[in-house]
PyMOL Python script that loads the backbone (N, CA, C, O; Angstrom):
from pymol import cmd

cmd.read_pdbstr("""\
ATOM      1  N   MET A   1     103.948 182.335 143.224  1.00  0.00           N
ATOM      2  CA  MET A   1     102.806 181.692 142.604  1.00  0.00           C
ATOM      3  C   MET A   1     103.152 181.204 141.186  1.00  0.00           C
ATOM      4  O   MET A   1     102.769 180.109 140.774  1.00  0.00           O
ATOM      5  N   GLN A   2     103.877 182.041 140.468  1.00  0.00           N
ATOM      6  CA  GLN A   2     104.267 181.644 139.122  1.00  0.00           C
ATOM      7  C   GLN A   2     105.187 180.437 139.151  1.00  0.00           C
ATOM      8  O   GLN A   2     105.169 179.608 138.241  1.00  0.00           O
ATOM      9  N   CYS A   3     105.980 180.346 140.188  1.00  0.00           N
ATOM     10  CA  CYS A   3     106.899 179.218 140.330  1.00  0.00           C
ATOM     11  C   CYS A   3     106.114 177.916 140.477  1.00  0.00           C
ATOM     12  O   CYS A   3     106.481 176.898 139.889  1.00  0.00           O
ATOM     13  N   LEU A   4     105.036 177.946 141.259  1.00  0.00           N
ATOM     14  CA  LEU A   4     104.201 176.752 141.443  1.00  0.00           C
ATOM     15  C   LEU A   4     103.495 176.360 140.153  1.00  0.00           C
ATOM     16  O   LEU A   4     103.380 175.175 139.841  1.00  0.00           O
ATOM     17  N   VAL A   5     103.025 177.344 139.409  1.00  0.00           N
ATOM     18  CA  VAL A   5     102.362 177.074 138.140  1.00  0.00           C
ATOM     19  C   VAL A   5     103.361 176.476 137.151  1.00  0.00           C
ATOM     20  O   VAL A   5     103.032 175.530 136.436  1.00  0.00           O
ATOM     21  N   ALA A   6     104.559 177.014 137.107  1.00  0.00           N
ATOM     22  CA  ALA A   6     105.588 176.494 136.208  1.00  0.00           C
ATOM     23  C   ALA A   6     105.977 175.070 136.607  1.00  0.00           C
ATOM     24  O   ALA A   6     106.162 174.207 135.750  1.00  0.00           O
ATOM     25  N   LEU A   7     106.096 174.836 137.899  1.00  0.00           N
ATOM     26  CA  LEU A   7     106.435 173.496 138.390  1.00  0.00           C
ATOM     27  C   LEU A   7     105.335 172.504 138.040  1.00  0.00           C
ATOM     28  O   LEU A   7     105.613 171.407 137.557  1.00  0.00           O
ATOM     29  N   ALA A   8     104.094 172.885 138.283  1.00  0.00           N
ATOM     30  CA  ALA A   8     102.961 172.009 137.969  1.00  0.00           C
ATOM     31  C   ALA A   8     102.880 171.749 136.468  1.00  0.00           C
ATOM     32  O   ALA A   8     102.607 170.624 136.050  1.00  0.00           O
ATOM     33  N   THR A   9     103.111 172.760 135.668  1.00  0.00           N
ATOM     34  CA  THR A   9     103.093 172.602 134.217  1.00  0.00           C
ATOM     35  C   THR A   9     104.183 171.638 133.769  1.00  0.00           C
ATOM     36  O   THR A   9     103.953 170.794 132.902  1.00  0.00           O
ATOM     37  N   GLY A  10     105.354 171.761 134.351  1.00  0.00           N
ATOM     38  CA  GLY A  10     106.457 170.868 134.013  1.00  0.00           C
ATOM     39  C   GLY A  10     106.155 169.423 134.383  1.00  0.00           C
ATOM     40  O   GLY A  10     106.456 168.506 133.620  1.00  0.00           O
ATOM     41  N   ILE A  11     105.566 169.225 135.546  1.00  0.00           N
ATOM     42  CA  ILE A  11     105.222 167.864 135.992  1.00  0.00           C
ATOM     43  C   ILE A  11     104.166 167.259 135.092  1.00  0.00           C
ATOM     44  O   ILE A  11     104.296 166.113 134.663  1.00  0.00           O
ATOM     45  N   VAL A  12     103.126 168.014 134.803  1.00  0.00           N
ATOM     46  CA  VAL A  12     102.055 167.520 133.929  1.00  0.00           C
ATOM     47  C   VAL A  12     102.598 167.236 132.532  1.00  0.00           C
ATOM     48  O   VAL A  12     102.202 166.258 131.898  1.00  0.00           O
ATOM     49  N   SER A  13     103.490 168.076 132.059  1.00  0.00           N
ATOM     50  CA  SER A  13     104.082 167.875 130.739  1.00  0.00           C
ATOM     51  C   SER A  13     104.885 166.584 130.689  1.00  0.00           C
ATOM     52  O   SER A  13     104.743 165.808 129.744  1.00  0.00           O
ATOM     53  N   LYS A  14     105.729 166.339 131.692  1.00  0.00           N
ATOM     54  CA  LYS A  14     106.526 165.110 131.734  1.00  0.00           C
ATOM     55  C   LYS A  14     105.628 163.888 131.863  1.00  0.00           C
ATOM     56  O   LYS A  14     105.872 162.863 131.226  1.00  0.00           O
ATOM     57  N   LEU A  15     104.603 163.996 132.676  1.00  0.00           N
ATOM     58  CA  LEU A  15     103.662 162.889 132.846  1.00  0.00           C
ATOM     59  C   LEU A  15     102.960 162.586 131.529  1.00  0.00           C
ATOM     60  O   LEU A  15     102.806 161.424 131.153  1.00  0.00           O
ATOM     61  N   GLY A  16     102.538 163.626 130.835  1.00  0.00           N
ATOM     62  CA  GLY A  16     101.889 163.446 129.542  1.00  0.00           C
ATOM     63  C   GLY A  16     102.812 162.808 128.525  1.00  0.00           C
ATOM     64  O   GLY A  16     102.387 161.935 127.767  1.00  0.00           O
ATOM     65  N   GLU A  17     104.065 163.226 128.494  1.00  0.00           N
ATOM     66  CA  GLU A  17     105.034 162.654 127.558  1.00  0.00           C
ATOM     67  C   GLU A  17     105.260 161.172 127.841  1.00  0.00           C
ATOM     68  O   GLU A  17     105.380 160.369 126.915  1.00  0.00           O
ATOM     69  N   SER A  18     105.318 160.817 129.115  1.00  0.00           N
ATOM     70  CA  SER A  18     105.590 159.419 129.456  1.00  0.00           C
ATOM     71  C   SER A  18     104.374 158.524 129.248  1.00  0.00           C
ATOM     72  O   SER A  18     104.518 157.303 129.177  1.00  0.00           O
ATOM     73  N   LEU A  19     103.204 159.093 129.150  1.00  0.00           N
ATOM     74  CA  LEU A  19     101.991 158.293 128.938  1.00  0.00           C
ATOM     75  C   LEU A  19     101.593 158.179 127.467  1.00  0.00           C
ATOM     76  O   LEU A  19     100.880 157.248 127.093  1.00  0.00           O
ATOM     77  N   VAL A  20     102.038 159.095 126.647  1.00  0.00           N
ATOM     78  CA  VAL A  20     101.629 159.116 125.245  1.00  0.00           C
ATOM     79  C   VAL A  20     102.086 157.868 124.509  1.00  0.00           C
ATOM     80  O   VAL A  20     101.285 157.251 123.806  1.00  0.00           O
ATOM     81  N   THR A  21     103.330 157.479 124.645  1.00  0.00           N
ATOM     82  CA  THR A  21     103.861 156.336 123.913  1.00  0.00           C
ATOM     83  C   THR A  21     103.155 155.033 124.279  1.00  0.00           C
ATOM     84  O   THR A  21     102.731 154.311 123.377  1.00  0.00           O
ATOM     85  N   PRO A  22     103.009 154.698 125.573  1.00  0.00           N
ATOM     86  CA  PRO A  22     102.306 153.444 125.897  1.00  0.00           C
ATOM     87  C   PRO A  22     100.849 153.438 125.437  1.00  0.00           C
ATOM     88  O   PRO A  22     100.346 152.411 124.980  1.00  0.00           O
ATOM     89  N   ILE A  23     100.189 154.549 125.554  1.00  0.00           N
ATOM     90  CA  ILE A  23      98.793 154.618 125.115  1.00  0.00           C
ATOM     91  C   ILE A  23      98.720 154.472 123.599  1.00  0.00           C
ATOM     92  O   ILE A  23      97.849 153.771 123.084  1.00  0.00           O
ATOM     93  N   ALA A  24      99.616 155.121 122.894  1.00  0.00           N
ATOM     94  CA  ALA A  24      99.638 155.008 121.433  1.00  0.00           C
ATOM     95  C   ALA A  24      99.921 153.569 121.011  1.00  0.00           C
ATOM     96  O   ALA A  24      99.326 153.082 120.050  1.00  0.00           O
ATOM     97  N   ASN A  25     100.816 152.887 121.712  1.00  0.00           N
ATOM     98  CA  ASN A  25     101.100 151.486 121.409  1.00  0.00           C
ATOM     99  C   ASN A  25      99.853 150.623 121.575  1.00  0.00           C
ATOM    100  O   ASN A  25      99.556 149.784 120.724  1.00  0.00           O
ATOM    101  N   GLN A  26      99.140 150.825 122.649  1.00  0.00           N
ATOM    102  CA  GLN A  26      97.932 150.034 122.900  1.00  0.00           C
ATOM    103  C   GLN A  26      96.872 150.293 121.827  1.00  0.00           C
ATOM    104  O   GLN A  26      96.203 149.364 121.374  1.00  0.00           O
ATOM    105  N   ILE A  27      96.724 151.530 121.432  1.00  0.00           N
ATOM    106  CA  ILE A  27      95.772 151.862 120.366  1.00  0.00           C
ATOM    107  C   ILE A  27      96.211 151.210 119.058  1.00  0.00           C
ATOM    108  O   ILE A  27      95.383 150.705 118.301  1.00  0.00           O
ATOM    109  N   GLY A  28      97.504 151.224 118.799  1.00  0.00           N
ATOM    110  CA  GLY A  28      98.030 150.579 117.593  1.00  0.00           C
ATOM    111  C   GLY A  28      97.736 149.087 117.581  1.00  0.00           C
ATOM    112  O   GLY A  28      97.404 148.531 116.534  1.00  0.00           O
ATOM    113  N   TYR A  29      97.855 148.430 118.736  1.00  0.00           N
ATOM    114  CA  TYR A  29      97.542 147.003 118.808  1.00  0.00           C
ATOM    115  C   TYR A  29      96.083 146.761 118.443  1.00  0.00           C
ATOM    116  O   TYR A  29      95.767 145.801 117.740  1.00  0.00           O
ATOM    117  N   LEU A  30      95.204 147.620 118.912  1.00  0.00           N
ATOM    118  CA  LEU A  30      93.779 147.468 118.603  1.00  0.00           C
ATOM    119  C   LEU A  30      93.493 147.724 117.129  1.00  0.00           C
ATOM    120  O   LEU A  30      92.714 147.007 116.501  1.00  0.00           O
ATOM    121  N   VAL A  31      94.128 148.746 116.590  1.00  0.00           N
ATOM    122  CA  VAL A  31      93.884 149.121 115.199  1.00  0.00           C
ATOM    123  C   VAL A  31      94.383 148.043 114.245  1.00  0.00           C
ATOM    124  O   VAL A  31      93.714 147.728 113.261  1.00  0.00           O
ATOM    125  N   TYR A  32      95.553 147.477 114.527  1.00  0.00           N
ATOM    126  CA  TYR A  32      96.174 146.511 113.626  1.00  0.00           C
ATOM    127  C   TYR A  32      95.933 145.058 114.021  1.00  0.00           C
ATOM    128  O   TYR A  32      96.613 144.164 113.517  1.00  0.00           O
ATOM    129  N   TYR A  33      94.985 144.811 114.906  1.00  0.00           N
ATOM    130  CA  TYR A  33      94.713 143.467 115.410  1.00  0.00           C
ATOM    131  C   TYR A  33      94.441 142.475 114.279  1.00  0.00           C
ATOM    132  O   TYR A  33      95.094 141.435 114.197  1.00  0.00           O
ATOM    133  N   ASN A  34      93.493 142.788 113.418  1.00  0.00           N
ATOM    134  CA  ASN A  34      93.136 141.859 112.331  1.00  0.00           C
ATOM    135  C   ASN A  34      94.301 141.628 111.379  1.00  0.00           C
ATOM    136  O   ASN A  34      94.528 140.504 110.932  1.00  0.00           O
ATOM    137  N   LYS A  35      95.027 142.674 111.074  1.00  0.00           N
ATOM    138  CA  LYS A  35      96.196 142.540 110.192  1.00  0.00           C
ATOM    139  C   LYS A  35      97.235 141.621 110.832  1.00  0.00           C
ATOM    140  O   LYS A  35      97.803 140.756 110.164  1.00  0.00           O
ATOM    141  N   ASN A  36      97.479 141.812 112.123  1.00  0.00           N
ATOM    142  CA  ASN A  36      98.454 140.978 112.826  1.00  0.00           C
ATOM    143  C   ASN A  36      98.011 139.522 112.866  1.00  0.00           C
ATOM    144  O   ASN A  36      98.839 138.623 112.720  1.00  0.00           O
ATOM    145  N   ILE A  37      96.722 139.275 113.060  1.00  0.00           N
ATOM    146  CA  ILE A  37      96.206 137.901 113.076  1.00  0.00           C
ATOM    147  C   ILE A  37      96.403 137.257 111.706  1.00  0.00           C
ATOM    148  O   ILE A  37      96.794 136.092 111.631  1.00  0.00           O
ATOM    149  N   LYS A  38      96.141 137.987 110.623  1.00  0.00           N
ATOM    150  CA  LYS A  38      96.353 137.449 109.276  1.00  0.00           C
ATOM    151  C   LYS A  38      97.819 137.097 109.051  1.00  0.00           C
ATOM    152  O   LYS A  38      98.133 136.048 108.488  1.00  0.00           O
ATOM    153  N   ILE A  39      98.705 137.970 109.489  1.00  0.00           N
ATOM    154  CA  ILE A  39     100.137 137.719 109.334  1.00  0.00           C
ATOM    155  C   ILE A  39     100.535 136.465 110.098  1.00  0.00           C
ATOM    156  O   ILE A  39     101.278 135.631 109.581  1.00  0.00           O
ATOM    157  N   LEU A  40     100.046 136.328 111.329  1.00  0.00           N
ATOM    158  CA  LEU A  40     100.380 135.146 112.133  1.00  0.00           C
ATOM    159  C   LEU A  40      99.823 133.865 111.513  1.00  0.00           C
ATOM    160  O   LEU A  40     100.479 132.825 111.550  1.00  0.00           O
ATOM    161  N   LYS A  41      98.625 133.932 110.946  1.00  0.00           N
ATOM    162  CA  LYS A  41      98.053 132.751 110.302  1.00  0.00           C
ATOM    163  C   LYS A  41      98.883 132.347 109.084  1.00  0.00           C
ATOM    164  O   LYS A  41      99.105 131.159 108.848  1.00  0.00           O
ATOM    165  N   ASN A  42      99.336 133.326 108.317  1.00  0.00           N
ATOM    166  CA  ASN A  42     100.186 133.027 107.158  1.00  0.00           C
ATOM    167  C   ASN A  42     101.516 132.419 107.599  1.00  0.00           C
ATOM    168  O   ASN A  42     102.007 131.481 106.971  1.00  0.00           O
ATOM    169  N   GLU A  43     102.091 132.940 108.657  1.00  0.00           N
ATOM    170  CA  GLU A  43     103.341 132.389 109.183  1.00  0.00           C
ATOM    171  C   GLU A  43     103.132 130.958 109.674  1.00  0.00           C
ATOM    172  O   GLU A  43     103.996 130.101 109.493  1.00  0.00           O
ATOM    173  N   LEU A  44     101.986 130.708 110.293  1.00  0.00           N
ATOM    174  CA  LEU A  44     101.677 129.362 110.773  1.00  0.00           C
ATOM    175  C   LEU A  44     101.591 128.381 109.609  1.00  0.00           C
ATOM    176  O   LEU A  44     102.102 127.265 109.694  1.00  0.00           O
ATOM    177  N   LYS A  45     100.943 128.798 108.521  1.00  0.00           N
ATOM    178  CA  LYS A  45     100.864 127.938 107.333  1.00  0.00           C
ATOM    179  C   LYS A  45     102.250 127.647 106.784  1.00  0.00           C
ATOM    180  O   LYS A  45     102.544 126.518 106.390  1.00  0.00           O
ATOM    181  N   THR A  46     103.099 128.665 106.758  1.00  0.00           N
ATOM    182  CA  THR A  46     104.463 128.484 106.272  1.00  0.00           C
ATOM    183  C   THR A  46     105.215 127.491 107.150  1.00  0.00           C
ATOM    184  O   THR A  46     105.894 126.596 106.647  1.00  0.00           O
ATOM    185  N   LEU A  47     105.091 127.655 108.462  1.00  0.00           N
ATOM    186  CA  LEU A  47     105.787 126.753 109.375  1.00  0.00           C
ATOM    187  C   LEU A  47     105.256 125.328 109.284  1.00  0.00           C
ATOM    188  O   LEU A  47     106.026 124.372 109.374  1.00  0.00           O
ATOM    189  N   GLU A  48     103.948 125.178 109.105  1.00  0.00           N
ATOM    190  CA  GLU A  48     103.376 123.839 108.957  1.00  0.00           C
ATOM    191  C   GLU A  48     103.915 123.167 107.699  1.00  0.00           C
ATOM    192  O   GLU A  48     104.202 121.970 107.704  1.00  0.00           O
ATOM    193  N   GLY A  49     104.051 123.934 106.627  1.00  0.00           N
ATOM    194  CA  GLY A  49     104.619 123.394 105.393  1.00  0.00           C
ATOM    195  C   GLY A  49     106.063 122.967 105.584  1.00  0.00           C
ATOM    196  O   GLY A  49     106.471 121.908 105.106  1.00  0.00           O
ATOM    197  N   ARG A  50     106.829 123.779 106.273  1.00  0.00           N
ATOM    198  CA  ARG A  50     108.224 123.424 106.540  1.00  0.00           C
ATOM    199  C   ARG A  50     108.310 122.183 107.425  1.00  0.00           C
ATOM    200  O   ARG A  50     109.174 121.328 107.231  1.00  0.00           O
ATOM    201  N   LYS A  51     107.405 122.096 108.397  1.00  0.00           N
ATOM    202  CA  LYS A  51     107.386 120.944 109.296  1.00  0.00           C
ATOM    203  C   LYS A  51     107.127 119.666 108.498  1.00  0.00           C
ATOM    204  O   LYS A  51     107.790 118.650 108.707  1.00  0.00           O
ATOM    205  N   GLN A  52     106.171 119.727 107.596  1.00  0.00           N
ATOM    206  CA  GLN A  52     105.873 118.554 106.773  1.00  0.00           C
ATOM    207  C   GLN A  52     107.069 118.179 105.911  1.00  0.00           C
ATOM    208  O   GLN A  52     107.350 116.997 105.712  1.00  0.00           O
ATOM    209  N   GLY A  53     107.771 119.183 105.400  1.00  0.00           N
ATOM    210  CA  GLY A  53     108.958 118.912 104.596  1.00  0.00           C
ATOM    211  C   GLY A  53     110.047 118.228 105.406  1.00  0.00           C
ATOM    212  O   GLY A  53     110.670 117.273 104.943  1.00  0.00           O
ATOM    213  N   VAL A  54     110.269 118.716 106.601  1.00  0.00           N
ATOM    214  CA  VAL A  54     111.288 118.115 107.469  1.00  0.00           C
ATOM    215  C   VAL A  54     110.873 116.705 107.869  1.00  0.00           C
ATOM    216  O   VAL A  54     111.698 115.793 107.895  1.00  0.00           O
ATOM    217  N   GLU A  55     109.585 116.529 108.181  1.00  0.00           N
ATOM    218  CA  GLU A  55     109.105 115.193 108.542  1.00  0.00           C
ATOM    219  C   GLU A  55     109.292 114.215 107.386  1.00  0.00           C
ATOM    220  O   GLU A  55     109.614 113.046 107.599  1.00  0.00           O
ATOM    221  N   GLY A  56     109.089 114.699 106.167  1.00  0.00           N
ATOM    222  CA  GLY A  56     109.291 113.845 104.997  1.00  0.00           C
ATOM    223  C   GLY A  56     110.743 113.418 104.864  1.00  0.00           C
ATOM    224  O   GLY A  56     111.030 112.256 104.574  1.00  0.00           O
ATOM    225  N   VAL A  57     111.654 114.351 105.074  1.00  0.00           N
ATOM    226  CA  VAL A  57     113.082 114.038 104.995  1.00  0.00           C
ATOM    227  C   VAL A  57     113.469 113.069 106.105  1.00  0.00           C
ATOM    228  O   VAL A  57     114.255 112.150 105.875  1.00  0.00           O
ATOM    229  N   VAL A  58     112.927 113.262 107.309  1.00  0.00           N
ATOM    230  CA  VAL A  58     113.221 112.370 108.428  1.00  0.00           C
ATOM    231  C   VAL A  58     112.695 110.974 108.137  1.00  0.00           C
ATOM    232  O   VAL A  58     113.397 109.986 108.357  1.00  0.00           O
ATOM    233  N   ASP A  59     111.471 110.886 107.647  1.00  0.00           N
ATOM    234  CA  ASP A  59     110.897 109.574 107.320  1.00  0.00           C
ATOM    235  C   ASP A  59     111.732 108.868 106.255  1.00  0.00           C
ATOM    236  O   ASP A  59     111.970 107.663 106.339  1.00  0.00           O
ATOM    237  N   GLU A  60     112.171 109.622 105.263  1.00  0.00           N
ATOM    238  CA  GLU A  60     113.004 109.034 104.215  1.00  0.00           C
ATOM    239  C   GLU A  60     114.327 108.544 104.798  1.00  0.00           C
ATOM    240  O   GLU A  60     114.813 107.471 104.441  1.00  0.00           O
ATOM    241  N   GLY A  61     114.895 109.324 105.682  1.00  0.00           N
ATOM    242  CA  GLY A  61     116.135 108.928 106.327  1.00  0.00           C
ATOM    243  C   GLY A  61     115.973 107.666 107.156  1.00  0.00           C
ATOM    244  O   GLY A  61     116.843 106.796 107.150  1.00  0.00           O
ATOM    245  N   LYS A  62     114.861 107.568 107.867  1.00  0.00           N
ATOM    246  CA  LYS A  62     114.592 106.364 108.659  1.00  0.00           C
ATOM    247  C   LYS A  62     114.455 105.147 107.757  1.00  0.00           C
ATOM    248  O   LYS A  62     114.967 104.072 108.066  1.00  0.00           O
ATOM    249  N   ARG A  63     113.756 105.326 106.633  1.00  0.00           N
ATOM    250  CA  ARG A  63     113.577 104.209 105.700  1.00  0.00           C
ATOM    251  C   ARG A  63     114.915 103.760 105.115  1.00  0.00           C
ATOM    252  O   ARG A  63     115.100 102.583 104.805  1.00  0.00           O
ATOM    253  N   ASN A  64     115.838 104.697 104.968  1.00  0.00           N
ATOM    254  CA  ASN A  64     117.149 104.375 104.413  1.00  0.00           C
ATOM    255  C   ASN A  64     118.136 103.934 105.492  1.00  0.00           C
ATOM    256  O   ASN A  64     119.313 103.712 105.207  1.00  0.00           O
ATOM    257  N   GLY A  65     117.659 103.807 106.726  1.00  0.00           N
ATOM    258  CA  GLY A  65     118.502 103.319 107.811  1.00  0.00           C
ATOM    259  C   GLY A  65     119.432 104.349 108.405  1.00  0.00           C
ATOM    260  O   GLY A  65     120.398 103.991 109.080  1.00  0.00           O
ATOM    261  N   ARG A  66     119.168 105.607 108.175  1.00  0.00           N
ATOM    262  CA  ARG A  66     120.020 106.660 108.732  1.00  0.00           C
ATOM    263  C   ARG A  66     119.609 106.957 110.171  1.00  0.00           C
ATOM    264  O   ARG A  66     118.439 106.842 110.537  1.00  0.00           O
ATOM    265  N   GLN A  67     120.578 107.335 110.963  1.00  0.00           N
ATOM    266  CA  GLN A  67     120.296 107.705 112.345  1.00  0.00           C
ATOM    267  C   GLN A  67     119.835 109.157 112.372  1.00  0.00           C
ATOM    268  O   GLN A  67     120.458 110.031 111.769  1.00  0.00           O
ATOM    269  N   ILE A  68     118.737 109.400 113.076  1.00  0.00           N
ATOM    270  CA  ILE A  68     118.146 110.747 113.148  1.00  0.00           C
ATOM    271  C   ILE A  68     118.494 111.351 114.510  1.00  0.00           C
ATOM    272  O   ILE A  68     118.345 110.696 115.542  1.00  0.00           O
ATOM    273  N   VAL A  69     118.948 112.574 114.506  1.00  0.00           N
ATOM    274  CA  VAL A  69     119.291 113.271 115.750  1.00  0.00           C
ATOM    275  C   VAL A  69     118.016 113.433 116.581  1.00  0.00           C
ATOM    276  O   VAL A  69     116.943 113.705 116.041  1.00  0.00           O
ATOM    277  N   SER A  70     118.143 113.266 117.874  1.00  0.00           N
ATOM    278  CA  SER A  70     116.955 113.301 118.754  1.00  0.00           C
ATOM    279  C   SER A  70     116.238 114.636 118.690  1.00  0.00           C
ATOM    280  O   SER A  70     115.015 114.667 118.823  1.00  0.00           O
ATOM    281  N   ASP A  71     116.948 115.749 118.491  1.00  0.00           N
ATOM    282  CA  ASP A  71     116.280 117.058 118.395  1.00  0.00           C
ATOM    283  C   ASP A  71     115.340 117.119 117.209  1.00  0.00           C
ATOM    284  O   ASP A  71     114.303 117.780 117.265  1.00  0.00           O
ATOM    285  N   VAL A  72     115.698 116.434 116.137  1.00  0.00           N
ATOM    286  CA  VAL A  72     114.876 116.444 114.936  1.00  0.00           C
ATOM    287  C   VAL A  72     113.702 115.490 115.095  1.00  0.00           C
ATOM    288  O   VAL A  72     112.613 115.774 114.594  1.00  0.00           O
ATOM    289  N   GLU A  73     113.892 114.380 115.771  1.00  0.00           N
ATOM    290  CA  GLU A  73     112.818 113.405 115.937  1.00  0.00           C
ATOM    291  C   GLU A  73     111.685 113.952 116.775  1.00  0.00           C
ATOM    292  O   GLU A  73     110.522 113.630 116.530  1.00  0.00           O
ATOM    293  N   ASP A  74     112.004 114.775 117.763  1.00  0.00           N
ATOM    294  CA  ASP A  74     110.973 115.310 118.642  1.00  0.00           C
ATOM    295  C   ASP A  74     110.198 116.354 117.890  1.00  0.00           C
ATOM    296  O   ASP A  74     109.268 116.947 118.439  1.00  0.00           O
TER     297      ASP A  74
END
""", "prot")
cmd.dss("prot")
cmd.show_as("cartoon", "prot")
cmd.util.cbc("prot")
cmd.orient("prot")
C-alpha cells in the first residue's frame, strides 16, 4: 500500500512540476500585457522613424540618378 502511495505521490509531483512553468508563463503574459504593448508601440515608432530615414535617403539617391537595390525599393 505504501508503494502505491509513494508511486502516486511521485506521479503527481512530476505532473505538478511540469505544469507550473507553463501556467506561470501564461500568468506572466497577463500581468505584463500592458507593459509589453507599450514596449511594442515604442519599437513601432522607432521603426517608423528609421523607415522614413531610409525612404529619404532612397529618394535622394533617385533624384541624384543612383540605382537603388530592389530590396531597398520594396
